[in-house]
C-alpha positions in Angstrom: -16.7 231.9 121.6 -19.3 230.9 124.2 -21.7 233.7 125.1 -22.2 234.2 128.8 -25.7 234.0 130.3 -25.0 237.3 132.0 -25.3 239.0 128.7 -28.8 237.7 128.2 -29.7 238.6 131.7 -28.4 242.1 131.2 -30.4 242.3 128.0 -33.6 241.2 129.8 -33.1 243.8 132.5 -32.5 246.5 129.9 -35.7 245.5 128.0 -37.7 245.5 131.3 -36.4 249.0 132.1 -37.4 250.3 128.7 -40.8 248.6 128.8 -41.5 250.4 132.1 -40.9 253.8 130.5 -41.6 253.8 126.8 -43.4 252.0 123.9 -43.7 251.6 119.7 -45.7 252.8 116.9 -47.5 249.5 116.5 -50.9 251.0 117.5 -52.1 252.4 114.2 -55.0 254.8 114.1 -58.0 252.7 113.5 -60.5 255.4 114.3 -61.8 255.4 110.7 -63.4 252.2 109.5 -61.8 251.1 106.3 -63.1 248.1 104.4 -60.6 248.3 101.5 -58.4 245.2 101.3 -54.7 245.7 100.8 -51.7 243.4 100.4 -49.3 243.6 103.3 -45.6 242.9 102.9 -44.9 239.3 103.8 -48.3 238.0 102.6 -50.1 237.6 99.2 -53.5 237.7 100.9 -55.3 241.0 100.7 -56.7 241.8 104.1 -58.4 244.7 106.0 -55.9 244.8 108.9 -52.3 245.9 108.6 -50.8 243.5 111.2 -50.1 239.9 110.2 -48.2 237.1 111.7 -44.8 238.4 110.6 -42.7 241.2 112.1 -42.6 244.3 109.9 -40.9 247.6 110.6 -42.5 250.4 108.6 -40.7 253.7 107.9 -43.1 256.3 106.7 -42.3 259.3 104.6 -42.5 261.7 107.6 -39.9 259.5 109.5 -37.8 259.3 106.3 -37.8 263.1 106.1 -36.9 263.5 109.8 -33.6 261.6 109.2 -32.6 264.2 106.6 -31.0 261.7 104.2 -31.4 262.0 100.5 -29.6 258.7 100.0 -31.6 255.5 100.7 -28.5 253.6 101.7 -27.6 256.1 104.4 -31.1 255.8 105.8 -31.2 252.0 105.8 -27.8 251.5 107.3 -29.2 253.4 110.4 -31.7 250.7 111.0 -30.6 248.1 113.7 -31.8 245.2 111.5 -29.1 246.1 108.9 -25.7 244.6 109.4 -22.4 243.5 108.0 -22.5 243.5 104.2 -24.2 246.8 103.7 -22.2 248.8 101.3 -22.4 252.0 99.2 -20.4 254.4 97.1 -18.7 255.5 100.4 -15.1 254.3 100.2 -15.5 253.0 96.7 -12.2 253.2 94.9 -10.8 251.8 91.7 -10.5 248.4 93.3 -14.2 248.1 93.9 -16.1 245.9 91.5 -19.4 247.8 91.9 -18.5 251.4 91.8 -21.5 253.7 92.0 -23.8 251.1 93.5 -25.2 250.6 97.0 -27.0 247.7 98.8 -28.6 246.8 102.1 -27.8 243.6 104.1 -30.4 242.5 106.7 -29.1 240.5 109.7 -25.5 240.8 108.3 -26.2 237.9 105.9 -25.2 239.9 102.9 -27.0 241.8 100.2 -27.6 238.6 98.2 -29.7 237.3 101.1 -31.9 240.4 101.3 -34.7 240.7 98.7 -35.4 244.2 97.6 -38.8 244.9 96.1 -40.5 248.0 94.6 -44.2 248.0 95.1 -44.1 244.3 95.9 -42.3 243.2 92.8 -38.7 242.2 92.0 -36.4 244.5 90.0 -33.4 243.8 87.9 -30.0 243.3 89.6 -27.1 245.6 89.2 -25.0 244.8 86.1 -21.8 245.0 88.2 -21.5 242.6 91.1 -19.9 243.7 94.4 -16.9 241.8 95.6 -16.9 240.1 92.2 -19.9 237.8 92.8 -22.4 239.4 95.2 -25.4 240.2 93.0 -27.6 242.9 94.4 -30.3 245.5 93.7 -28.7 248.9 93.4 -30.8 251.0 95.8 -29.1 254.1 94.4 -31.6 253.7 91.6 -34.5 254.4 94.0 -34.9 258.1 94.7 -35.8 258.9 98.4 -38.2 261.6 97.3 -40.4 259.0 95.5 -40.9 256.8 98.6 -44.2 256.7 100.4 -42.9 254.1 103.0 -40.5 251.3 103.4 -41.6 248.0 104.9 -38.8 245.8 106.3 -40.0 242.2 106.7 -37.8 240.7 109.4 -38.4 236.9 108.9 -37.7 234.6 106.0 -40.1 234.8 103.1 -39.0 232.4 100.4 -42.4 230.7 100.5 -44.0 234.0 99.5 -41.4 235.6 97.3 -38.9 233.0 96.3 -35.1 233.2 96.2 -33.0 235.8 98.1 -35.6 236.4 100.9 -33.4 234.4 103.4 -32.8 237.3 105.8 -35.9 239.2 105.0 -37.4 241.7 102.6 -37.1 245.4 102.0 -40.3 246.5 100.1 -40.1 250.1 98.9 -43.6 251.5 98.3 -43.7 254.5 96.0 -45.9 257.5 96.2 -49.1 257.5 94.1 -52.7 258.8 94.2 -51.3 262.3 94.7 -53.4 265.4 93.8 -51.6 268.6 93.2 -48.0 269.8 92.7 -45.1 269.6 95.2 -41.6 271.0 94.7 -38.8 270.0 97.1 -35.3 271.7 97.2 -32.5 270.8 99.4 -28.9 271.8 100.1 -26.3 270.7 102.6 -22.7 270.3 103.4 -20.1 269.4 106.0 -18.5 272.1 108.1 -15.0 270.5 107.7 -14.0 269.3 104.2 -15.9 271.0 101.4 -18.5 268.3 100.7 -21.9 269.3 99.5 -25.2 267.7 98.4 -27.9 269.3 96.3 -31.4 267.8 95.8 -34.5 268.7 93.9 -37.7 266.8 93.2 -41.1 267.5 91.6 -44.2 265.5 92.5 -47.3 266.0 90.4 -50.5 264.1 90.5 -54.1 264.2 89.2 -57.0 262.0 90.2 -60.6 261.6 88.9 -63.3 259.2 89.9 -61.9 256.4 87.6 -58.3 257.3 87.0 -55.1 258.7 88.5 -51.6 259.6 87.4 -48.6 260.5 89.5 -45.3 261.7 88.1 -42.1 262.1 90.1 -38.9 263.8 88.8 -35.8 263.6 91.0 -32.4 265.1 91.0 -29.4 264.5 93.4 -25.9 265.7 93.2 -23.0 265.4 95.7 -19.4 266.7 95.4 -16.4 264.5 96.2 -14.9 264.1 99.6 -11.3 263.0 98.7 -9.1 261.0 101.0 -6.4 263.7 101.1 -8.8 265.9 103.0 -9.6 263.3 105.6 -6.5 263.5 107.9 -5.8 260.2 109.6 -8.7 258.5 107.7 -6.9 259.1 104.4 -3.6 257.3 104.9 -2.7 253.6 104.6 0.0 254.1 107.2 -2.0 253.9 110.5 1.1 253.1 112.6 1.3 256.6 114.1 -2.3 256.1 115.4 -1.8 252.6 116.8 -2.6 250.6 113.7 -0.8 248.8 110.9 1.3 250.1 108.1 -0.7 249.0 105.0 1.4 251.0 102.5 2.0 249.2 99.3 5.3 247.4 98.4 4.7 248.7 94.8 6.7 251.9 95.4 7.9 255.1 93.8 10.8 254.6 93.5 10.7 250.9 93.5 13.1 247.9 93.6 14.9 245.9 91.0 16.6 242.5 90.5 20.3 243.1 89.7 22.2 240.0 88.8 19.4 238.1 90.5 19.5 240.0 93.8 16.6 242.1 95.0 18.0 245.7 95.1 16.1 248.7 96.4 16.3 252.0 94.4 19.1 254.0 96.1 16.8 257.1 96.1 14.1 255.4 98.2 13.5 257.7 101.2 14.7 256.0 104.5 11.2 256.3 106.0 9.8 254.2 103.1 12.5 251.5 102.9 11.9 248.1 104.5 14.4 245.6 105.9 13.4 243.2 103.1 14.2 245.7 100.4 10.9 247.2 99.4 10.1 250.9 99.0 6.6 251.5 100.5 4.1 253.9 98.9 1.1 255.5 100.6 -1.8 255.0 98.2 -4.4 256.2 100.7 -4.6 259.9 99.8 -5.4 259.1 96.2 -8.9 257.6 96.9 -12.3 259.0 97.6 -14.1 258.9 101.0 -17.2 259.8 99.0 -16.9 260.1 95.2 -18.8 262.8 93.2 -22.1 261.5 92.0 -25.2 262.8 90.1 -28.6 261.1 89.7 -31.5 262.0 87.6 -34.7 260.0 87.5 -38.4 259.9 86.6 -41.2 257.7 87.7 -44.7 257.6 86.3 -47.6 255.6 87.9 -51.1 255.5 86.4 -54.4 253.7 86.8 -57.5 253.6 84.8 -60.8 252.0 85.8 -62.5 250.4 82.8 -65.7 249.4 84.6 -66.8 245.9 85.4 -64.4 245.9 88.3 -61.4 246.0 86.0 -58.5 248.4 86.4 -55.5 248.8 84.3 -52.2 250.0 85.8 -48.7 250.9 84.6 -45.5 251.8 86.4 -42.6 253.3 84.5 -39.2 254.3 85.9 -35.9 255.4 84.5 -32.8 256.5 86.3 -29.4 257.8 85.1 -26.6 257.8 87.6 -23.0 259.0 87.2 -20.2 258.6 89.7 -16.5 258.5 89.9 -13.9 256.1 91.5 -10.3 256.9 92.3 -7.2 255.0 93.0 -3.5 255.5 93.3 -1.2 255.4 90.3 -0.7 252.1 88.6 1.1 249.5 90.8 3.4 247.1 88.9 5.1 243.9 90.2 7.3 241.1 89.0 4.5 239.6 87.0 4.6 242.5 84.6 7.9 241.2 83.3 9.4 244.7 82.8 13.2 244.9 82.2 15.7 247.7 81.8 18.5 247.2 79.3 22.1 248.0 80.2 22.1 250.6 77.4 19.4 252.7 79.1 20.9 256.1 79.7 19.6 256.3 83.3 20.5 252.7 84.3 23.0 253.1 87.2 23.8 249.3 87.3 25.5 248.9 83.9 23.7 245.6 83.2 20.3 244.3 82.1 18.0 244.3 85.1 14.5 243.3 86.0 12.0 245.7 87.5 10.5 244.2 90.7 7.8 246.4 92.2 7.3 249.9 90.9 4.5 252.5 90.6 4.0 255.0 87.7 3.2 258.0 89.9 4.2 260.3 87.1 1.3 259.1 85.0 -1.1 260.3 87.7 -3.8 258.6 89.8 -6.2 256.2 88.1 -9.7 257.4 87.7 -12.9 255.8 86.6 -16.0 257.6 85.3 -19.1 255.4 85.9 -22.5 255.7 84.5 -25.5 253.4 85.1 -29.0 253.5 83.5 -31.9 251.5 84.9 -35.3 251.1 83.4 -38.4 249.4 84.8 -41.9 249.1 83.3 -44.8 247.2 84.8 -48.1 246.9 83.1 -51.2 244.9 84.0 -54.8 244.6 85.0 -56.5 243.9 88.3 -60.1 243.3 89.2 -62.7 241.4 91.1 -64.6 238.3 89.9 -67.2 236.6 92.1 -65.6 238.2 95.2 -62.1 237.1 94.2 -59.5 239.7 93.6 -57.2 238.9 90.7 -54.2 240.5 89.0 -52.2 239.8 85.9 -49.0 241.8 85.1 -45.9 241.8 83.0 -42.6 243.5 83.8 -39.4 244.4 81.9 -36.3 245.6 83.7 -32.8 246.5 82.7 -29.7 247.7 84.4 -26.8 249.0 82.3 -23.5 250.2 83.6 -20.3 251.4 82.0 -16.9 252.3 83.5 -14.5 254.3 81.4 -11.0 255.6 81.9 -9.3 258.0 79.5 -5.6 258.4 78.6 -5.5 261.3 81.0 -6.7 259.3 83.9 -3.6 257.3 84.7 -4.1 254.0 82.9 -0.7 252.6 82.0 -0.2 249.8 79.5 2.8 247.6 80.3 3.8 246.9 76.6 3.8 250.6 75.9 5.8 251.2 79.0 8.4 248.5 78.1 8.8 250.0 74.6 9.5 253.5 76.1 12.0 252.0 78.5 13.7 250.0 75.7 14.0 253.3 73.7 15.6 255.0 76.7 12.7 257.5 76.9 11.1 256.5 80.2 13.3 256.7 83.3 12.1 254.3 86.1 14.8 255.2 88.5 15.0 257.6 91.4 11.3 258.6 91.5 11.6 260.5 88.3 8.6 262.4 86.8 8.9 261.8 83.1 7.8 264.3 80.5 4.1 264.6 79.5 5.0 263.5 76.0 6.4 260.2 77.3 3.4 259.7 79.6 1.0 260.2 76.7 2.8 257.3 74.9 2.5 254.8 77.8 -1.1 255.5 78.8 -4.3 254.2 77.2 -8.1 254.4 77.5 -10.3 251.7 78.9 -14.0 250.7 79.0 -15.9 248.0 81.0 -19.5 247.4 80.1 -22.2 245.4 82.0 -25.8 244.8 81.5 -28.5 242.8 83.2 -32.1 242.1 82.0 -35.2 240.8 83.7 -38.5 239.9 82.0 -41.3 238.5 84.2 -45.0 237.6 84.1 -47.1 237.0 87.2 -50.7 236.3 88.0 -52.6 235.9 91.3 -56.0 235.5 92.9 -57.0 236.2 96.5 -60.2 235.8 98.4 -62.4 233.6 100.6 -61.8 230.0 99.8 -64.2 228.4 102.2 -65.4 228.6 105.8 -64.0 226.9 108.9 -65.8 227.1 112.2 -68.2 229.5 110.5 -65.3 231.8 109.7 -63.8 232.6 106.3 -60.5 231.0 105.2 -58.6 233.4 103.1 -56.5 232.2 100.3 -54.0 233.5 97.8 -52.5 231.6 94.9 -50.5 232.5 91.8 -47.7 231.9 89.4 -44.6 233.7 88.3 -42.3 233.3 85.3 -38.9 235.2 85.1 -36.1 235.3 82.6 -32.8 236.9 83.7 -29.4 237.4 82.2 -26.2 239.3 83.1 -23.0 240.2 81.3 -19.9 241.9 82.6 -17.4 242.6 79.9 -13.9 243.9 80.9 -11.7 245.8 78.5 -9.7 243.5 76.2 -6.5 245.0 77.6 -7.4 243.6 81.0 -7.9 240.1 79.4 -4.6 240.3 77.6 -2.8 241.1 80.9 -1.7 244.6 79.8 -3.2 246.5 82.7 -2.1 246.0 86.2 -3.3 246.8 89.7 -7.1 247.0 89.1 -9.6 244.3 90.1 -11.0 242.9 86.9 -14.3 241.1 86.5 -15.6 238.9 83.7 -19.0 237.2 83.9 -21.8 236.0 81.6 -24.8 233.8 82.6 -28.6 233.5 82.0 -31.5 231.5 83.5 -35.2 231.2 83.4 -37.4 230.3 86.3 -41.1 229.6 87.0 -42.9 229.3 90.3 -46.3 228.5 91.8 -47.4 229.4 95.3 -50.4 229.1 97.6 -51.1 230.7 100.9 -54.0 230.2 103.4 -55.1 232.3 106.4 -57.1 230.0 108.6 -59.0 231.4 111.6 -58.9 228.4 114.1 -60.7 230.6 116.6 -61.8 234.2 116.9 -58.4 235.1 118.4 -56.1 232.7 116.5 -55.0 232.9 112.9 -52.9 230.3 111.2 -50.9 231.1 108.1 -49.8 228.3 105.8 -47.8 229.0 102.6 -45.9 227.0 100.1 -44.0 227.8 96.9 -42.4 225.6 94.2 -39.6 227.1 92.1 -38.0 225.5 89.1 -34.7 226.9 87.7 -33.2 226.1 84.3 -29.7 225.9 85.6 -29.7 224.1 88.9 -33.0 222.4 89.6 -36.1 222.9 91.7 -37.0 223.7 95.3 -40.1 223.7 97.4 -40.4 225.9 100.5 -43.1 226.0 103.1 -44.0 228.6 105.8 -46.1 228.2 108.9 -47.0 231.3 111.0 -49.6 232.3 113.5 -51.1 235.3 115.2 -52.9 234.9 118.5 -54.6 237.8 120.3 -55.4 236.6 123.8 -56.7 240.1 124.6 -57.5 243.3 122.8 -54.2 244.8 123.7 -51.9 241.8 123.2 -50.8 239.9 120.1 -48.5 236.8 120.1 -47.0 236.0 116.7 -44.7 233.3 115.4 -43.4 231.9 112.2 -41.3 229.0 110.9 -40.1 228.9 107.3 -37.7 227.2 104.9 -35.9 229.3 102.3 -33.3 229.2 99.6 -31.0 231.4 97.6 -30.2 230.4 94.1 -26.5 230.9 93.1 -26.1 234.3 91.6 -25.6 234.5 87.9 -22.1 236.0 88.6 -21.2 233.1 90.8 -22.1 230.6 88.1 -20.8 232.5 85.1 -17.7 234.2 86.5 -14.7 234.3 84.3 -11.1 234.8 85.6 -11.4 237.8 88.0 -8.9 239.3 90.4 -8.9 241.1 93.7 -6.0 242.1 96.0 -5.5 241.2 99.7 -2.9 242.1 102.3 -1.3 239.2 104.1 2.2 237.8 105.0 3.8 235.3 102.7 4.9 233.2 105.7 6.5 230.3 103.7 8.7 232.6 101.7 9.6 234.5 104.8 10.7 231.3 106.6 12.6 230.0 103.5 14.4 233.1 102.4 14.0 235.7 105.1 12.3 238.0 102.5 8.8 239.4 102.2 8.2 239.0 105.9 5.9 242.0 106.2 2.2 242.4 105.3 2.1 243.0 101.6 -0.6 243.1 98.9 -1.0 240.0 96.7 -3.4 239.1 93.9 -6.1 236.4 94.3 -7.8 235.2 91.1 -11.3 233.8 91.2 -13.3 231.8 88.7 -17.0 230.8 88.7 -18.3 227.4 89.7 -21.2 226.0 87.6 -21.7 223.2 90.0 -22.9 225.3 92.9 -26.0 224.2 94.8 -28.6 226.5 96.1 -28.3 227.7 99.7 -31.0 226.4 102.0 -32.3 228.1 105.1 -34.6 227.7 108.0 -35.9 230.7 109.9 -37.9 231.1 113.1 -39.5 234.1 114.8 -41.5 234.3 118.0 -42.8 237.6 119.3 -45.2 239.5 121.5 -46.8 242.9 120.8 -48.5 244.8 123.7 -50.4 248.0 123.0 -52.5 248.8 126.2 -53.5 252.2 124.8 -53.3 254.2 121.6 -50.3 256.0 123.1 -48.2 253.0 124.1 -46.9 250.0 122.3 -44.2 247.4 123.0 -42.9 244.5 121.0 -40.2 241.9 121.3 -39.2 239.2 118.8 -36.8 236.3 119.2 -35.5 235.2 115.8 -33.0 232.7 114.3 -31.8 231.9 110.8 -29.8 228.8 109.8 -28.2 228.5 106.3 -26.8 225.4 104.8 -24.7 225.1 101.7 -23.7 228.7 102.2 -21.9 230.0 99.0 -18.7 231.8 99.8 -15.2 232.4 98.7 -12.9 229.5 99.3 -11.0 230.8 102.4 -7.5 231.8 101.2 -5.8 231.0 104.5 -6.3 227.2 104.4 -5.7 227.4 100.6 -2.4 229.2 101.2 -1.4 226.7 103.9 -2.1 223.8 101.6 -0.5 225.0 98.4 2.0 227.9 98.9 4.9 225.9 100.3 5.2 224.2 96.9 7.1 226.1 94.2 5.5 224.1 91.5 1.9 224.5 92.7 -0.6 225.5 90.0 -3.0 226.8 92.6 -0.4 229.1 94.3 1.7 230.4 91.5 5.1 231.7 92.2 7.8 233.4 90.1 11.0 231.5 89.5 13.1 231.6 92.7 16.3 233.7 92.7 19.6 231.9 93.0 19.9 230.2 96.3 16.2 230.4 97.1 13.6 227.6 97.2 10.5 229.8 96.8 10.0 232.6 94.4 7.8 235.7 94.9 4.2 234.9 95.2 2.5 235.8 91.8 -1.1 234.8 92.2 -3.3 232.6 94.3 -6.2 230.8 92.5 -9.5 230.4 94.2 -13.2 229.9 93.5 -16.6 229.8 95.2 -18.1 226.8 96.7 -20.8 225.6 99.0 -19.1 225.7 102.4 -20.7 224.6 105.7 -23.5 226.3 107.5 -24.1 229.6 109.2 -26.4 230.2 112.1 -27.6 233.6 113.3 -30.0 234.5 116.1 -31.0 237.5 118.1 -33.7 239.7 119.7 -35.5 242.7 118.3 -37.2 245.1 120.7 -39.5 248.0 119.7 -41.1 250.6 121.9 -43.1 253.7 121.3 -44.8 256.3 123.4 -47.0 259.2 122.5 -47.4 262.0 125.1 -49.7 264.9 124.7 -48.6 268.3 126.1 -52.0 269.8 125.4 -51.7 273.2 123.7 -47.9 272.8 123.7 -48.0 269.9 121.2 -47.3 266.2 121.2 -44.2 264.3 122.0 -43.5 260.9 120.4 -40.6 258.5 121.2 -39.8 255.4 119.2 -37.0 252.9 119.8 -35.8 250.1 117.5 -33.2 247.9 119.2 -31.5 244.7 117.9 -29.3 242.3 119.9 -27.2 239.8 118.0 -27.0 236.7 120.1 -25.2 234.4 117.7 -23.5 234.6 114.3 -21.7 231.4 113.6 -20.1 230.6 110.2 -17.7 227.8 109.2 -17.5 226.7 112.9 -16.4 230.3 113.9 -18.5 232.5 116.1 -18.5 236.1 114.7 -20.7 237.5 117.4 -19.1 240.7 118.8 -16.2 240.2 116.4 -15.1 242.5 113.5 -18.1 244.2 111.9 -20.6 242.2 114.0 -21.6 244.4 117.0 -24.0 242.7 119.5 -26.0 245.9 120.1 -27.5 248.4 117.7 -30.4 250.8 118.3 -32.0 254.0 117.0 -34.2 256.2 119.2 -36.3 258.8 117.4 -37.9 261.6 119.3 -40.3 264.1 117.7 -42.3 267.1 118.9 -45.1 268.7 116.9 -47.1 271.8 117.7 -49.2 273.2 115.0 -46.9 274.3 112.2 -43.7 273.7 114.2 -41.9 270.4 114.6 -38.5 269.2 115.9 -36.8 265.8 115.7 -33.8 264.4 117.7 -32.6 261.0 116.4 -30.0 259.0 118.4 -28.3 256.0 116.8 -26.0 253.6 118.6 -23.6 250.9 117.2 -22.0 248.8 119.9 -18.4 247.8 120.3 -16.8 244.8 118.6 -13.4 243.2 118.4 -10.8 244.5 116.0 -8.5 242.6 113.6 -10.0 239.2 112.7 -6.7 237.9 111.4 -4.4 239.3 114.1 -1.1 238.2 112.4 -2.3 238.7 108.8 -1.3 235.2 107.7 -4.6 234.6 105.9 -6.2 232.4 108.6 -8.9 233.9 110.8 -7.7 233.5 114.4 -10.0 235.7 116.4 -11.1 232.7 118.6 -7.5 231.9 119.5 -6.4 235.5 120.0 -7.9 238.6 121.6 -7.5 241.9 119.8 -8.3 245.4 121.0 -11.9 246.6 120.9 -13.4 249.0 118.3 -15.3 251.5 120.5 -19.0 251.9 120.4 -20.5 255.0 118.7 -23.4 257.3 119.4 -24.5 259.8 116.8 -27.1 262.6 117.2 -29.2 264.0 114.4 -31.3 267.1 114.9 -33.9 268.7 112.7 -36.4 271.5 113.0 -39.2 272.4 110.6 -41.8 275.2 110.3 -44.7 275.5 107.9 -45.2 279.1 107.1 -48.4 278.4 105.2 -50.2 275.7 103.4 -47.7 276.2 100.5 -44.3 276.5 102.2 -42.4 274.4 104.7 -38.8 274.9 105.7 -36.6 272.4 107.5 -33.1 272.9 109.0 -31.1 270.0 110.3 -27.7 268.6 111.4 -26.6 265.1 111.0 -23.8 264.0 113.4 -24.4 267.0 115.5 -21.3 266.5 117.7 -19.0 265.8 114.7 -18.0 262.4 115.9 -15.2 260.6 114.0 -15.6 256.9 113.3 -14.0 254.8 116.1 -10.4 253.8 115.4 -9.8 250.3 114.0 -6.6 248.5 113.0 -8.5 247.0 110.1 -8.9 243.6 108.3 -6.1 243.8 105.7 -8.8 243.8 103.0 -11.3 246.6 102.6 -10.6 248.5 105.9 -7.0 249.9 105.7 -7.5 253.4 106.8 -8.2 253.3 110.5 -11.9 252.7 110.6 -14.5 250.1 109.6 -15.9 251.5 106.3 -19.1 249.4 106.1 -20.1 250.0 109.7 -19.1 253.6 110.5 -19.7 256.8 108.4 -16.7 259.1 108.2 -18.6 262.1 106.7 -18.6 264.2 109.9 -21.0 266.9 110.8 -23.4 267.6 108.0 -25.7 270.7 108.0 -28.6 270.9 105.6 -31.8 272.8 104.7 -34.9 271.7 102.8 -37.8 273.7 101.4 -41.1 272.3 100.3 -43.6 274.2 98.1 -47.1 272.9 97.6 -49.3 274.3 94.9 
């Protein structure tokens, strides 16, 4: 779709209006002269000023506290720079492949294009990939209570950090150099469904002239918010609200093949029966909007000065998380090969029959218990030699996850079920609830295990290389070596085809990589700094790549800075994408060819798609550009605007199943689109499975505008007011020759306005977040081919949420906060859905269905 110039004009007028009245927290307090050099996110060069050529949004611990979230994902999804691809435990069900995990996606390019760092270093990826092959850093392993600040680098940084920094970098800086003891306790809950969160953290630190140690203990617990408590948001039948009926064709009761004819169970309720002979089942109420979770973690950071400008340091972190996932009772289809003999005492047809689609509701809903353990240790030395700062470090990281399901959690094995049917013990007719003794004999226990490891070594130097125009040229150079491996092992019963209805993942891969980089900061004039950076990476499994970056910072006056950057980047194929074994997911669409040939299966039904890895994938390549202006005429006012664009080539993605279906599924003998044998008189049988893979597709191009403004206003004895706006406009998001801008999950406008008032020991915060409207239903006829450019769907409404918090410090040792998130108890805007993840009347990765949440926090300092 072509974007109208009127939109850009409206944007310019809006920015001009905001610029006339407000401004951002760019103007840092520089009243105290500090000569300590620090490393700023986006550069390896240690410098005395915080502001470099690249745009960085910093979220400090006070601002983090003002949002009231104890979950890092909930905080980051509020940021306008985040976009499509952000996911969390919210909405996880038994079909998710990364239950218990959460990730952030900058610019909507996906979590695998966003590099997450802790204290400037990489961490091990999650053992379980999301959507089968999206490798990511599980940000649930980072406790919010341990965070000093979060730096969000908004331009490409592969020349500095290597792979995955295509869309930017999220650098989480942990608290350290703390002296004393701090205890934080929190409790909150919704005023609708009985959902609660409990938090506790302990921060202890001690410092001397030559050493310091900081210890952080953290605890988080939330109860479950089940779908059956969620009203319209907990049902797959959205037709009463203007949406689609996404109920499953795997019903209870189901349908059979009697003498070759599809025959619905006579006891199927009329409201569930379809014209093509299916008995629909609403699986929606069996899932979790938010699953129960518990997290316990500990972080230790310590430094020791050994003299001679040498300091040793160590970081050690462990985290144990548990969670749950839920899904409807086991869905079975023709591929299970179940039959009922004529001799079965409950067989009403008097002949051998085949079971078509059926669901073992009497065995109960399926449940997973998920646990994950992460460990990270960094140790090294830093120092100064002849005015050059140097650092050497080693790191070991591990992420280990396990999913288990017991016999009492609904896991039915088809061979056990067939044996009980043959013996006449299990009755599959009429929606019968069979006895607990029979259920015990058809169920089993399962386990899925995954583990990833990372070992790395790095070294760097930074200092003044030489002079140019009588001014020092700063340089940083270094090396990195990294070994990674990941393994995802499904239960053998999945591999043998004995378990149905749950997405199964199998993966195993490893690689090693080394890199060298160099970066220069060249003062071409007193007011002009040029940044040149380059990095060479060599991978054991797909080759090498070299990526440059050029950036500048020009200060034509004391109150204005012009900045710009151009960089090339890359993303190596994930280990899961390379080493993926046969893995399945389900998708709702219409089997158009069978409908046309037989008049059957003409509705939107759920089918299985099986993926396998592609060892011949190439690295994604990218090019990014940013141009911005920062104006801070006074300490109280700051304005900033940045124009940015990112282009990716060789984008790795699923092979689109729509074109695959069109090419293969009209052929009964296709090995790509597998069908069951057709019934008598039919040319096409029931669609069994569609085989797909991952490949380097075409390119994707994304561009937009970021605007920031902040204003500090003194009320004298009545305190200080501060306003801060972060706004992002998505101008273009093109992928595979389709323009997603303003389409499903890609709103053009997002902003968050934070307002704070502080007077002595009293403070108040009002945060307002906005997500713009976007078009619904990207595949309007659910035939597997995205058609939003040819068709116009309804619009998913925009949403404004208000968060309010007040705090009072009773003494130096006690502070109490009370807050409300989603003050007006807004429901997520209605959406028909995409036939994939969003089936319940809202867009799960864009809008939060939690409702009004009231909380209190108490801080004790000793």
